N, C-alpha and C positions, 0 to 999 in steps of 0.2 A: 450034395451035401450041403451046400451053401443053406438051401431052405431049411432042412432040418437043424441046422445048428442056429439061425435065425430064430427060428421061432421058438424053440429051447432058452435062448436069452430073453426075447419078448415074453412067454408066460415067466421066466423068471423074476423080470421086472415087472409086468403085474402083480405078482403075487407080493413082491415085496410093497409095492405102490398100495396094497389094498390092505395090507398088514398095518403100514402106518398111517393110510387114511381110516381107516376103522378105528384106530387105538382114539382120534381125534373126531371121533363121530362124522366121519365125512364118507363120502362113496365114491367109488372108483367105475369112470365112464368110460368109451372108445367110439371114437367114429372108424368105422372100417367099410369097406368096399364091398357093391352089390355084384361086382363081377365077378363070376366064376375061375376065368383065367387069372385074375388075382388072388382070389381066395384060396385055391389048392396050396400054392407054393408059400402062401404067406401066412397062413394060420393054423394055430392049432386050435379047433374050436371045441373040443372040450375044455382046454387048459385055458382058455378064455374064459369058458360058462363057467369054471369054477370061481375064477376071479373078479370077474367084469360085475359090478349092480346092476348097469345098463349098459346095452350097446346100440349106440346109433346107426342103422343102416343106412349108408348113404346111396338110396337106390334113383341118383337122379345122374345125368351127364353119360348117360349108357349112351347116347348117340349125340353128335353134333358136326361142326363143319369139319372137322379132321376125316368124317366120312366120306367118299365122293357120289352120296346118295342123300336123300330125306329121309326122315324116320324120328318117329316121338323118341325125345330124350330122356322118358321115364315112363315109360309105357307098363300099364297093370297088367297085363296078360302078353303072352308071345303074339305077334301078327302071324297072320295064317301063310305069309310065304314068306317069312323069315327059316332060315335054313343056316347049317354050320352052328359059327360059334354066337350067332344073332339069336338063338332060341336061348340062349339062357340071359341076355339082356333085357329083362323084363321084372317087375316088382314081384309079381309071384312067384317067379323062380328063384330070387332070389332070398325071399321070405322062407322059404321051403328048404331052398337049400342048406341055409343057416339051421333051423330047427332039425332037418334030418340029421347034419352033424352033429350035432347033440347041443346047440344053444338051445335051452327054456325061449318059449315065447313071451316068458312074460319079462324076458328080460331084452325083448327088441321095440326099439323104438324106431320107427319108418320116417326117412327121411324123404320129402317129396320135394321139388321146384317149384318157387313160386316166381318163375323166370322163364321166358322163353328162349330156345335155342334157333336159328334160322340158317337158312344158306339162299345163296342165289343160286337160283334155275338155269342148266346150262341151256342158251339160246338154240339148241340143234333138238330141242325136245320140245313136247307138247302135253307133257305128264305132269302131275301135279300133285300126285298124291304119295305113299310110302314108296319109296324106293325110286324116287323121280331125279335123273342124273342132275346132280347138283356139286359143279368141284369146285366153288367159291363159298364162302362166309358171305352170309348176308350183310348188310349195312349195320355199322354201328348205330346204336340208338344214340341220343341226344344228352343222355345222361350217364349212361354206362360207358359210353365212349368205346366199344371194345365189340369188333367185329366178328357176327354170327350168336350173339348174344344180346337180349333185349328185357330189359328189366319189366316187373309185372306192371309198370305206372308207363312204360313205354309200348308195350302191347294194347294195354288199355286207352291210354291217350291217341291211339294211331289205328286201333281198331274202326273196321269200316271203310276204310278208302278202298278204291277199286283195282287199286294196281300192285296189289300184292294177294296171293294166294295162298290162305292155310291151311295145312295139312289135315283133313279130316274137318275142314268147315269153311266158311266165307270168311271176306275181311280183308286187309292188306295194310302195309306199311311201305311208305317211301315211295320214290317213283320207278324204281326197279322190280323186275317179278320177282319176288322174294318168298319161298316156302315157309313159314313159323310154325314150327312142332309145339305149339303152344294152345291148351283148349282152354279158352276162356268164357 
């Protein structure tokens, strides 16, 4: 019952905001989740479509150091080995799900990451691709200072060092075996 009540209140808020903003020649936008497990209980898509001028789809941070394995944080399509809820964690699924739910494609702005997510590979593995065991975040970058997260500049400044494995490609960052899900 909570989800339905919250959805009704959210649409009411959007309606009021839309009316007030449009009266002043302004538009209403919202940044929303790309994850199906968030979309279903949180959003009334037709109600949002009626009230939003632009919907910013946050199709990033779909995977990260909170997962016990490596994966691309914002894959364009489902990875062939994805199962369970992971089949929903990709840009293609998210955009189609919102459109199928009633959001016009002309109102969707796709948000993509310009940074990398990284993991410290478990020492008992030789795996380096998708789903390689990684129970810890990769080291923090010198500028972002956040474990498991590297700014675009940090990825680019360190690309080519031989002590890191980039998921889906070569390159490295730092002195530890790290998997970076960033394609540069």
